[in-house]
C-alpha positions as CSV (number, residue, x, y, z in Angstrom):
1,M,164.0,73.8,39.3
2,N,166.2,76.9,38.0
3,E,167.1,77.0,41.5
4,L,167.7,73.4,41.8
5,I,170.6,73.5,38.5
6,F,172.1,76.8,40.0
7,Y,172.7,75.5,43.4
8,S,173.8,72.0,42.5
9,I,176.2,74.0,40.0
10,L,177.3,76.5,42.9
11,L,177.9,73.0,45.7
12,F,179.7,71.3,42.7
13,F,182.2,74.7,42.2
14,V,182.8,74.9,46.0
15,L,183.3,71.2,46.5
16,G,185.9,71.8,43.7
17,H,187.6,74.0,45.7
18,L,187.5,72.6,48.7
19,V,189.4,69.5,46.9
20,L,191.9,71.6,45.2
21,A,192.9,73.7,48.2
22,S,193.2,71.0,50.5
23,L,195.7,69.0,47.6
24,F,197.6,72.8,47.2
25,Y,197.8,73.0,51.1
26,R,199.3,69.2,51.7
27,A,202.1,70.1,48.8
28,I,203.0,73.1,50.4
29,S,203.3,71.2,54.1
30,K,205.5,68.6,52.4
31,N,207.7,71.0,50.8
32,K,210.7,71.1,52.9
33,E,212.5,73.9,51.2
34,L,210.2,76.8,52.0
35,S,210.2,78.7,55.1
36,F,207.9,79.0,57.7
37,Q,206.8,82.4,56.3
38,E,206.8,81.4,53.0
39,K,204.3,78.2,53.6
40,N,202.0,80.7,55.8
41,Q,201.6,82.8,52.7
42,W,201.4,80.0,50.0
43,R,199.0,78.5,52.5
44,L,196.3,81.8,52.3
45,K,197.0,81.9,48.7
46,A,195.9,78.2,48.4
47,L,192.6,79.3,50.6
48,I,191.7,81.9,48.3
49,F,192.6,80.7,44.4
50,P,194.0,77.5,44.4
51,I,193.9,76.7,40.6
52,G,195.8,80.1,39.6
53,Y,198.5,79.7,42.5
54,W,198.8,76.4,42.0
55,F,200.8,76.9,38.6
56,L,202.8,79.6,40.1
57,F,203.8,77.6,43.1
58,K,204.8,75.0,40.9
59,K,206.8,77.0,38.8
60,R,208.5,78.9,41.7
61,T,209.4,75.8,43.9
62,S,210.7,73.4,40.5
63,K,213.7,75.4,40.1
């Protein structure tokens, strides 16, 4: 029973990470102000740690 709970929670976090990374990826692709290299850097960051870099992305691109 403990394994089921553990894997359910792990699945929840993985799916959450997937959804947040895909939303972040779409926001990066829609941004016309970024160069090709900057978009690629932000996309890599979106895949690694989407929640942390989302706020940094919003702060840097809202200028």
